[in-house]
N, C-alpha and C positions, 0 to 999 in steps of 0.2 A: 712744103712749108711746115706742116704739123709732124713731120717725121721725127722720130726720136734720134737725137744726136748721141754718138758714141763718146763716152768720156772714160779717161783712164783711171779715175779715182774709184775706190771701192767703198768709201764711207765719207760722211760729212767731215770727219775728223782730219781729213787731208787738205782741207781748204783753209785759206786765210781770207777774211773779209775785212771791210772797213767799218769802224763804228760811225756814229753820226757826226763826229768831228774829224773823220778821216784817218784815225789811228788804226793800225793793223790789229786784228783780233784773230788768233789762231783758234780754229774751232776744236782742236784737240783738247782744249780746256773743258769741253763738254763730254769727254770720255766718261762712261759710266752713268751718264744721265739720260733720261728719256727727254726728247726734244720735239717741240711742236714749232714748225717754221711756217710763217704766215707772211704773205705780201699784203701790206696795209695801205689804206688811204684815208685821209681825214675828211674828205668831202663826198663820200659815197653813202648811198642809202643804207648800207650794211654796216657803217662805221659804229654807230652807237651800240647796237646789240653785240657786235663782235668785240669791241674794245672792253665793254662791261664784263662780258663772259670770259674773255681772255684773262682779264684782271682777276676775276673770281676763281678761275681754275688754277692760275698761277699761285695765288695766295693759299689755296687749299692744298696744293700738291708740291710746292717747291721744296718743303722740308723732306719730302719722300724722294726727290730726285728729278722733278720735272723742271725743265727750262723752256721758255717761250722766246723765240727769236723773231723779232718783227722786222721786216724789210719794206720801208716805204717804196711805193711804185707809182709813177705818174703816167703809165701807159694806157690806162682805161679812162677815156674822157677827161683826162687832165685832172683827176680827182685828188692828186697830191702835188699841188702847184708850188709850194714853198720849198725851202732848203731842207736838208736832212735834219738840221738842228730845229727847224720849225716843226717838223713831224714829231720829233722827240719831245719837245716842249708841249705840243698839243696833247700827246698821249699821257705824258706824266702829269701835267697840270689838270686837264679835264677829266681823265679817267684814273688818276693816281697809279698808272702803270709803273710797276717796279722792274719789269723784264727789260732786256736791252732792245733799243731801237737802233738799227744800223743805218748805214749810208744808203740813200736812194739808189735803187737798182732798176735795170730793165729785166723783165722775166721772160720775154719772148723775143724773137728775132736774132739776127747775127750778133748783136751787141748784148745779148742776155748775160747776166752775171754767171760766171762758172758754176757757182753753187746751184743756181736754178737749172742750168743744163744738166747737172748731175741729178737733181731731184726729179725733173721731168723724164729723164732717161730711165730712172729707177721705177717710177710709177706713172704710167700714162693716165689720161682722164677721158672725159666724154668727147673732147675734141682732139683726140690723139694725145700728143705730148704738150700741145699749147696750153698755157694758162688762160682760161677764158675771162676771168674777171678778178677784181680785188677780193681778198680774203680767201684765196685757195689755201688749203692747209695741208702740210705733210707731217705725219707722225713718224718719228725716227727713234729706233730702239737704242739701247745702251751701247751697242757696238757701232752706232753711226749709220745703220742701214735703214732705208725708208720702208716702213711696213704698211703704211696706208696713206692714201690721198683722199682728201675731202673737197668737195665743191664749195663755191662761195656761200651758198645758202645752208650748208651744214653748220650748225651753230657749235661753238666750242663746248657747251654743256652736253650736246648730243654725242660728243666724242669721249665723254667721261669714262664709260665702261672700257673703251679701247686703251685709254691712258692708264687706268687703273691696272689693266691686265699687263701692260708693258712694265708698269712700275713693280708689280709683283714678281716678275721674272728676275732671277738672279743671274749674274754674269758667270 
């Protein structure tokens, strides 16, 4: 169950995902950007600190090429119960998030979103490839390759050094 799934893609830039309103977003638009991908939930004990720090990190580094991509997920104790639009409104209203909030996804199991199958196959975690909880984070370099995976309790601010190091690298 926790085994890594083989995926044909080599970078996140080969995926198309849905935004919170169901419109296709080609992730190739993030070529040349450093990307932090996070599975988010609005009713988790980690919500407040993560959203605040994600907003801070994004504000600080977006002009230098950082993007934060948030994927709401309801797989962990049903902590993202509303619609994708509800999740986006929550993040943007309560935390002034300016980064994109995408359509709700599954991150584990047979119906996991293809982007999450790719992320997990690129960097396993403590429980093998499975995502163990909300706010698991993947740092992706400018070429679309996963360079680091962080557990739910790793705060966005604790990743600042790694983010800065990726931003400093030239393509």
